[in-house]
C-alpha positions, 0 to 999 in steps of 0.5 A: 373293498375291491374286485379284480376281474381276471378276463380270459376267453372263457370269462369274456364269453360267460353269461354270468360275469356281467351279472356279477360285475353289475351287482358289484358295481351296484354295491360300490356305488352305494358305498363309495360312489367317488371311487371305482373299486372294480378293476380288470386284468386281461390275459393275452388271449383276450382280443377285446374288452367286453363293454361291461368292463370298459367302464372299470379300471383296466390294468395293462400289463405288469407295471399297471398290476404292480401299481394296482397292488401297491395302491391296494397295500397302501389302503388296506392294512390286511392286505399290506400284511399279506403282501409282505409274505409275497413281495416278489409280486409287487417288486418284481421288475425283471425283463421277463416277468413270470406273468408276462406270457399271460397278461395282455399288453396294450402299450 
């Protein structure tokens, strides 16, 4: 139902990722044209968002990732059940988050 594109420098420079995102976008447009189901999460090493991902829901840092995961858990019963087994991913608000050294922060 949803796609999260984790972007590293290798992903950004890959020739096949734009095709996968384009195919996914065409499928979601057919099924749920009123809601974007493609989100993008950039690693710190990435210096810009590729143009084919600008139109997606860009997640910015830990707070944005947590909000995204919460929204998914509300909409998807299966994901809700699996998130209960790993609550620290959603509820982690420590000053130094384990993913902090990997994710791009814009604000």
